[in-house]
Backbone as CSV, one residue per row, in Angstrom:
resi,resn,N_x,N_y,N_z,CA_x,CA_y,CA_z,C_x,C_y,C_z
1,UNK,-3.099,-35.589,19.739,-3.531,-34.488,18.729,-5.284,-34.341,18.271
2,UNK,-6.047,-33.637,18.527,-7.551,-33.228,17.931,-7.584,-33.288,16.392
3,UNK,-8.789,-33.990,15.700,-8.639,-33.729,14.739,-9.034,-32.841,14.275
4,UNK,-9.441,-31.933,12.976,-9.784,-30.917,12.842,-11.042,-30.703,12.403
5,UNK,-12.083,-30.397,12.856,-13.521,-30.506,12.559,-13.542,-30.165,10.711
6,UNK,-14.412,-30.878,10.008,-14.413,-30.322,8.743,-15.210,-29.160,8.407
7,UNK,-15.400,-28.503,7.549,-15.888,-27.243,7.519,-16.533,-27.175,5.721
8,UNK,-17.803,-26.327,6.151,-17.810,-26.182,4.723,-17.546,-25.154,3.620
9,UNK,-17.740,-25.483,2.265,-16.992,-23.884,1.858,-17.394,-22.479,2.193
10,UNK,-18.577,-22.551,2.315,-19.335,-21.056,3.052,-18.426,-20.863,4.206
11,UNK,-18.136,-21.740,4.828,-17.152,-21.912,6.639,-16.131,-21.638,6.197
12,UNK,-15.274,-21.886,4.884,-14.508,-21.829,5.060,-13.990,-20.354,4.369
13,UNK,-14.864,-20.002,3.580,-14.524,-18.300,3.204,-15.662,-17.733,3.201
14,UNK,-16.356,-17.226,4.082,-17.561,-16.147,4.593,-17.314,-15.332,3.939
15,UNK,-16.966,-14.528,3.534,-16.983,-12.952,2.672,-17.504,-13.620,1.384
16,UNK,-18.697,-12.422,1.109,-19.048,-12.119,-0.672,-18.115,-11.200,-1.500
17,UNK,-18.277,-11.617,-2.557,-17.448,-11.209,-3.931,-16.895,-9.856,-3.373
18,UNK,-18.131,-8.358,-2.563,-17.604,-7.287,-2.676,-16.126,-7.347,-1.182
19,UNK,-16.690,-7.902,-0.136,-15.809,-8.042,1.353,-14.541,-8.529,0.703
20,UNK,-14.354,-9.894,-0.273,-13.097,-10.366,-0.695,-12.386,-9.176,-1.179
21,UNK,-12.724,-8.403,-2.451,-12.344,-7.234,-3.150,-11.906,-6.430,-1.843
22,UNK,-12.546,-5.913,-0.951,-11.999,-4.855,0.129,-11.011,-5.587,0.659
23,UNK,-11.413,-6.580,1.101,-10.273,-7.614,1.798,-8.659,-7.418,0.819
24,UNK,-8.839,-7.821,-0.061,-7.899,-8.030,-1.765,-7.084,-6.807,-1.282
25,UNK,-7.830,-5.349,-1.386,-7.640,-4.271,-1.593,-6.350,-3.347,-0.876
26,UNK,-7.373,-3.970,0.514,-6.479,-3.697,2.203,-5.250,-4.633,2.447
27,UNK,-5.017,-5.888,1.715,-3.646,-6.224,2.226,-2.896,-6.324,1.118
28,UNK,-2.952,-5.588,0.158,-2.435,-5.377,-1.733,-0.865,-4.687,-1.009
29,UNK,0.368,-5.210,-1.288,1.443,-4.567,-1.357,1.771,-4.531,0.637
30,UNK,1.168,-5.222,1.143,1.852,-5.288,2.545,2.961,-6.394,2.637
31,UNK,3.610,-5.825,3.244,5.078,-7.128,3.751,4.489,-7.925,4.833
32,UNK,4.804,-9.311,5.220,5.093,-10.181,6.259,4.607,-9.630,7.901
33,UNK,5.474,-9.162,8.217,4.450,-8.118,9.396,3.760,-7.665,9.292
34,UNK,3.295,-6.743,8.170,1.865,-6.361,8.436,0.812,-6.988,7.945
35,UNK,1.014,-7.823,7.575,-0.666,-8.783,6.980,-0.322,-10.072,8.402
36,UNK,1.016,-10.176,9.082,0.442,-10.741,10.557,0.178,-9.667,11.325
37,UNK,0.386,-8.451,11.529,-0.431,-7.610,12.114,-1.752,-7.995,11.867
38,UNK,-2.433,-7.549,10.699,-3.863,-7.581,10.158,-4.475,-8.963,10.439
39,UNK,-3.641,-10.063,10.776,-4.033,-11.637,11.082,-4.632,-11.569,12.734
40,UNK,-3.596,-10.729,13.320,-3.949,-11.035,14.528,-4.739,-9.489,15.161
41,UNK,-5.168,-8.665,14.627,-6.013,-7.908,14.623,-7.203,-8.602,14.500
42,UNK,-7.224,-9.261,12.790,-8.641,-9.717,12.833,-9.088,-10.976,14.261
43,UNK,-8.066,-11.485,14.580,-8.488,-12.533,15.367,-9.099,-11.864,16.729
44,UNK,-8.184,-10.717,17.371,-8.737,-10.339,18.397,-10.411,-9.390,18.735
45,UNK,-10.904,-9.449,17.357,-11.950,-8.411,17.162,-12.573,-10.189,16.820
46,UNK,-12.547,-11.142,16.372,-13.614,-12.320,16.707,-13.263,-13.148,18.032
47,UNK,-12.632,-12.561,18.459,-12.573,-13.206,19.838,-13.129,-11.855,21.276
48,UNK,-13.722,-11.426,20.283,-14.444,-9.904,21.332,-13.535,-8.897,21.517
49,UNK,-12.030,-8.883,21.513,-11.130,-7.781,22.030,-11.458,-6.590,21.167
50,UNK,-12.066,-5.382,20.941,-12.237,-4.674,20.256,-11.362,-3.601,20.758
51,UNK,-10.869,-3.299,19.425,-9.858,-2.055,20.246,-10.770,-0.990,20.649
52,UNK,-10.029,0.417,21.149,-10.760,1.507,21.642,-11.519,2.032,20.506
53,UNK,-12.228,2.806,20.501,-12.533,3.695,19.378,-11.582,4.897,18.859
54,UNK,-11.505,5.444,17.595,-10.460,6.662,17.329,-11.717,7.547,16.688
55,UNK,-11.213,8.551,16.953,-12.180,9.244,15.819,-12.400,9.459,14.869
56,UNK,-13.267,9.206,13.816,-13.539,9.893,12.788,-12.615,10.350,11.711
57,UNK,-11.867,9.724,10.524,-11.134,10.904,10.004,-12.483,12.048,9.088
58,UNK,-11.652,13.647,9.269,-12.534,14.746,9.084,-12.845,14.613,7.728
59,UNK,-14.321,13.919,6.913,-14.653,14.068,5.535,-14.457,15.226,5.041
60,UNK,-14.825,16.337,5.739,-14.344,17.809,5.289,-12.787,18.091,5.197
61,UNK,-12.169,17.726,5.560,-10.858,18.062,5.589,-10.601,18.088,3.884
62,UNK,-9.660,19.318,3.713,-9.269,19.215,2.179,-8.542,18.462,1.884
63,UNK,-7.851,17.695,2.734,-7.002,17.007,2.047,-6.309,15.625,2.716
64,UNK,-6.091,14.412,2.314,-5.335,13.434,2.828,-4.018,13.772,2.864
65,UNK,-3.407,13.323,4.129,-1.968,13.073,4.553,-1.815,12.047,3.829
66,UNK,-0.935,11.623,3.008,-0.106,10.416,2.211,1.325,10.577,2.703
67,UNK,1.866,9.435,3.862,3.241,9.080,4.358,3.739,7.986,3.046
68,UNK,4.650,8.075,2.320,5.590,7.477,1.581,6.553,7.261,2.434
69,UNK,6.672,5.690,2.379,8.245,5.172,2.911,9.281,4.188,2.017
70,UNK,10.334,4.413,2.618,10.887,2.925,2.386,11.639,2.070,3.323
71,UNK,12.071,1.000,3.153,12.143,0.245,4.207,12.800,-1.065,3.648
72,UNK,14.187,-0.911,3.972,15.114,-2.902,3.931,14.951,-3.686,5.279
73,UNK,14.418,-2.924,6.554,14.310,-3.852,7.465,13.211,-3.364,8.601
74,UNK,12.305,-2.385,7.696,10.816,-2.690,8.258,10.708,-1.911,9.139
75,UNK,11.673,-0.882,9.717,11.949,0.509,10.534,11.054,1.302,9.534
76,UNK,11.516,1.893,9.099,10.948,2.648,7.962,9.624,2.800,7.955
77,UNK,8.883,1.443,7.859,7.545,1.014,7.790,6.537,1.638,8.950
78,UNK,7.406,0.714,9.967,6.986,1.149,11.747,7.021,2.662,11.872
79,UNK,7.916,3.282,11.515,7.619,4.380,12.116,6.717,5.608,11.098
80,UNK,6.733,5.038,9.463,5.525,5.167,8.883,4.280,5.414,9.566
81,UNK,3.846,4.121,9.897,2.606,4.128,10.408,2.236,3.933,11.635
82,UNK,3.495,4.529,12.852,2.783,4.974,13.677,2.691,6.847,13.340
83,UNK,3.117,6.985,12.719,2.796,8.662,12.363,1.148,8.973,11.913
84,UNK,1.081,7.620,10.988,-0.286,7.797,10.262,-1.547,7.299,11.747
85,UNK,-0.937,6.894,12.446,-1.750,6.351,13.855,-2.312,7.937,14.365
86,UNK,-0.997,8.218,14.736,-0.816,9.364,15.422,-1.578,10.692,14.861
87,UNK,-1.788,10.422,13.026,-2.505,11.503,12.580,-4.276,10.623,12.319
88,UNK,-4.452,10.217,12.106,-5.643,9.075,12.097,-6.237,9.726,13.993
89,UNK,-5.677,9.008,14.672,-6.183,9.745,16.173,-6.671,10.921,16.577
90,UNK,-6.147,11.970,15.470,-6.151,13.246,15.401,-7.673,13.313,14.507
91,UNK,-8.085,12.497,14.069,-9.218,12.745,13.050,-8.744,13.068,11.661
92,UNK,-7.617,12.503,11.285,-6.876,13.079,10.091,-7.211,12.087,8.827
93,UNK,-7.420,12.721,7.688,-7.427,11.253,6.966,-6.148,10.973,6.715
94,UNK,-6.036,9.515,6.427,-4.443,9.176,6.293,-4.135,8.438,5.336
95,UNK,-3.258,7.831,4.392,-2.785,6.597,3.619,-1.164,6.675,3.878
96,UNK,-0.953,5.351,4.287,0.738,5.004,4.522,0.848,4.181,3.138
97,UNK,1.601,4.814,2.392,2.128,3.695,1.233,3.651,3.560,1.685
98,UNK,4.077,2.266,0.315,5.640,2.206,0.617,5.351,2.552,-0.870
99,UNK,7.063,3.357,-1.147,7.361,3.947,-1.959,6.965,3.207,-4.037
100,UNK,7.073,1.937,-3.797,6.594,1.174,-5.391,5.289,1.488,-5.328
101,UNK,4.288,2.298,-4.173,2.596,1.975,-4.311,2.302,3.444,-4.781
102,UNK,3.411,4.565,-4.420,2.519,5.831,-4.694,2.489,5.882,-6.490
103,UNK,1.330,6.481,-6.568,1.266,6.481,-8.185,1.868,7.425,-8.704
104,UNK,2.690,7.435,-10.593,3.252,8.255,-10.817,2.277,9.319,-10.956
105,UNK,0.851,9.110,-11.471,0.745,10.428,-11.505,0.354,11.635,-10.254
106,UNK,0.304,11.056,-9.344,0.519,12.024,-8.227,1.771,12.796,-8.255
107,UNK,2.838,12.098,-8.197,3.784,13.041,-8.589,3.917,14.197,-9.480
108,UNK,3.152,13.708,-10.869,3.074,14.654,-11.526,2.565,16.315,-11.078
109,UNK,1.257,15.420,-9.969,0.216,16.697,-9.735,1.080,17.481,-8.807
110,UNK,1.461,16.633,-7.641,2.630,17.161,-6.701,3.664,18.236,-7.012
111,UNK,4.496,18.119,-8.864,5.542,18.596,-9.114,5.099,19.926,-10.086
112,UNK,3.405,19.917,-10.247,2.870,20.601,-10.928,2.736,21.854,-9.819
113,UNK,2.191,21.593,-8.774,2.003,22.436,-7.760,3.483,22.811,-6.638
114,UNK,4.127,22.216,-7.041,5.326,23.089,-6.269,6.570,23.641,-6.943
115,UNK,6.448,23.643,-8.413,7.121,23.957,-9.136,7.525,25.351,-9.594
116,UNK,7.392,26.167,-8.747,8.101,27.463,-8.618,9.887,26.798,-7.572
117,UNK,8.990,26.288,-6.377,10.063,25.672,-5.722,11.172,25.160,-6.421
118,UNK,10.584,24.411,-6.894,11.679,23.047,-7.779,12.155,23.442,-8.855
119,UNK,11.773,25.010,-9.782,12.585,25.490,-10.147,13.842,26.613,-9.578
120,UNK,13.510,27.057,-8.693,14.046,27.892,-7.439,15.494,26.949,-7.398
121,UNK,14.907,25.711,-6.662,15.999,24.355,-6.087,17.112,24.099,-7.214
122,UNK,17.012,24.728,-8.870,17.620,23.771,-9.341,16.974,22.508,-10.050
123,UNK,16.193,22.426,-9.956,15.633,20.660,-10.273,15.241,20.386,-11.673
124,UNK,14.216,22.069,-12.023,14.235,22.383,-13.626,14.608,23.665,-14.141
125,UNK,14.417,23.447,-15.335,15.049,25.233,-15.875,13.859,25.471,-15.905
126,UNK,12.879,25.352,-16.245,11.657,26.571,-15.881,10.674,25.784,-15.893
127,UNK,9.311,26.529,-16.054,7.841,25.736,-15.951,7.701,24.535,-17.209
128,UNK,8.325,25.148,-18.691,8.185,23.482,-19.510,9.058,22.533,-18.846
129,UNK,10.135,22.564,-18.122,10.483,21.575,-18.352,9.767,21.008,-16.702
130,UNK,9.030,21.505,-15.744,8.252,20.454,-15.413,6.904,19.817,-15.879
131,UNK,6.348,20.702,-16.896,5.138,20.289,-17.749,5.591,18.994,-18.898
132,UNK,6.970,18.706,-19.208,7.422,17.873,-19.541,7.666,16.527,-18.616
133,UNK,8.340,17.153,-17.798,8.210,15.409,-16.326,7.487,15.535,-16.066
134,UNK,6.118,16.211,-15.603,4.846,15.699,-15.180,4.011,15.120,-16.519
135,UNK,3.701,15.502,-17.626,3.156,14.710,-18.533,3.657,13.062,-18.939
136,UNK,5.252,13.151,-18.762,6.297,11.976,-18.462,5.651,10.948,-17.252
137,UNK,5.553,11.333,-16.029,5.215,11.005,-15.360,3.677,10.485,-15.993
138,UNK,2.521,10.767,-16.213,1.167,10.498,-16.632,1.429,9.717,-17.603
139,UNK,2.253,9.478,-18.616,2.458,8.411,-19.257,3.077,7.066,-18.583
140,UNK,3.887,7.377,-18.513,4.398,5.926,-17.155,3.231,5.381,-16.267
141,UNK,2.163,6.088,-16.037,1.301,5.810,-15.067,0.291,4.922,-16.297
142,UNK,-0.010,5.512,-17.072,-0.614,5.035,-17.878,-0.487,3.930,-18.820
143,UNK,1.014,3.846,-19.126,1.698,2.687,-19.961,3.244,2.943,-19.521
144,UNK,3.242,2.014,-18.401,4.185,1.246,-17.780,5.749,0.726,-18.566
145,UNK,5.040,-0.062,-19.662,6.251,-0.364,-20.718,6.566,0.522,-21.331
146,UNK,6.197,1.653,-21.057,7.327,2.924,-22.100,8.213,3.086,-21.330
147,UNK,9.721,2.164,-22.049,10.953,1.610,-21.620,12.030,3.097,-22.177
148,UNK,11.324,4.125,-22.925,12.106,5.183,-22.957,11.834,5.993,-22.312
149,UNK,10.489,6.095,-21.901,10.589,7.334,-20.638,11.032,6.741,-19.252
150,UNK,10.527,5.706,-18.881,10.961,4.570,-17.793,12.687,5.002,-17.623
151,UNK,13.626,4.653,-18.797,14.856,5.145,-18.525,15.666,6.642,-18.287
152,UNK,14.761,7.635,-19.450,14.792,8.691,-19.004,15.210,9.312,-17.477
153,UNK,13.826,8.948,-16.750,14.155,9.129,-15.581,14.222,8.336,-14.169
154,UNK,14.832,7.066,-14.838,15.398,6.107,-13.856,14.758,5.786,-12.853
155,UNK,13.770,5.159,-13.509,12.341,4.421,-13.234,12.447,3.217,-13.233
156,UNK,12.655,2.234,-12.585,12.800,0.770,-12.383,11.653,-0.351,-12.888
157,UNK,12.138,-0.931,-13.280,10.685,-2.219,-13.418,10.394,-2.588,-12.321
158,UNK,10.924,-2.759,-11.175,10.339,-2.484,-9.792,9.177,-1.812,-9.715
159,UNK,9.253,-0.658,-10.339,8.085,0.299,-9.651,7.303,0.093,-10.463
160,UNK,7.725,0.167,-11.662,6.289,-0.153,-13.232,5.597,-1.414,-12.669
161,UNK,6.148,-2.572,-12.766,5.740,-3.761,-12.588,4.860,-4.122,-11.648
162,UNK,3.865,-4.516,-11.688,3.054,-4.754,-10.114,2.962,-5.893,-9.910
163,UNK,3.492,-6.953,-10.838,3.495,-8.352,-10.008,5.414,-8.178,-9.556
164,UNK,6.260,-7.522,-9.895,7.374,-7.418,-9.153,7.369,-6.836,-7.806
165,UNK,6.345,-5.451,-7.818,5.852,-5.000,-6.731,5.399,-5.696,-5.377
166,UNK,4.716,-6.259,-5.672,3.972,-7.406,-5.030,4.561,-8.483,-4.732
167,UNK,5.445,-8.599,-5.132,6.044,-10.110,-5.528,6.471,-11.022,-3.771
168,UNK,6.975,-9.902,-3.032,7.041,-10.006,-1.539,5.827,-11.118,-1.431
169,UNK,5.048,-9.777,-1.338,3.664,-10.950,-0.423,3.110,-11.953,-0.966
170,UNK,3.200,-11.980,-2.364,2.528,-13.290,-3.308,3.640,-14.388,-2.304
171,UNK,4.878,-14.314,-2.299,5.996,-15.657,-2.107,5.631,-15.945,-0.903
172,UNK,4.991,-14.348,0.337,5.194,-15.207,1.818,3.237,-15.836,1.787
173,UNK,2.952,-15.623,0.573,1.278,-16.282,0.652,2.227,-17.807,0.589
174,UNK,2.241,-17.811,-0.896,2.291,-19.185,-1.621,3.503,-19.975,-0.550
175,UNK,4.445,-19.642,0.172,5.213,-20.217,0.812,5.370,-20.365,2.127
176,UNK,4.644,-20.023,2.773,4.268,-19.458,4.128,2.684,-19.462,5.036
177,UNK,1.895,-18.911,4.346,0.321,-19.205,4.890,-0.224,-20.111,4.021
178,UNK,-0.463,-20.656,3.393,-1.121,-21.988,2.436,-0.257,-22.865,3.254
179,UNK,1.443,-23.114,2.974,1.666,-24.664,3.624,0.985,-24.472,5.194
180,UNK,0.929,-23.915,6.100,0.788,-23.720,7.016,-0.956,-23.656,7.372
181,UNK,-1.431,-23.559,6.267,-3.248,-23.716,6.818,-2.653,-25.155,5.943
182,UNK,-2.701,-25.566,5.138,-2.221,-27.360,4.946,-1.881,-28.085,6.109
183,UNK,-0.936,-27.571,7.031,-0.596,-28.166,7.801,-1.633,-28.304,9.211
184,UNK,-2.388,-27.444,9.174,-3.282,-27.193,10.173,-4.687,-27.198,9.910
185,UNK,-4.684,-28.518,8.770,-5.675,-28.807,8.205,-7.064,-27.678,7.614
186,UNK,-6.577,-26.661,7.569,-7.811,-25.712,6.968,-7.248,-25.567,5.408
187,UNK,-6.334,-26.275,4.722,-6.014,-25.852,3.481,-6.588,-27.530,2.130
């Protein structure tokens, strides 16, 4: 068995603070398969296997397509990501989010925007109901500890508490990634 070559601190973590922050934002909320995919993608880039270029997203597009998915088996995530890739390949701005990552403040904006349809379909009695609902969502977005509003709208702590929302990724890193780094002599 080969003995690992010691690396300097700068080689062990070669990113400056800004790039480390970008990387943290990129992987925030990803599940294990998503993190493994990024790891493989980065390894491919390092090996010189650069993927085919795709058209840049149209910065002048009036909107960003947001695909929100829920998944227990990973199928919903894969479908959402595939759809996102197809839209991105056509030059559209896209973001793919798990349901727990979708900001409540954006739900408030959508509720106001499509309010007439929501009233027509019986979800709200009138515009005042929509405004109350939207303000409640904005309040919860700013103050996730507001138990009264969370209970009123059936929004669980799993959605409001960032620690719970990201527990799966944190546990994967702690119990899978870090032990493997140590095992390989990188930790």
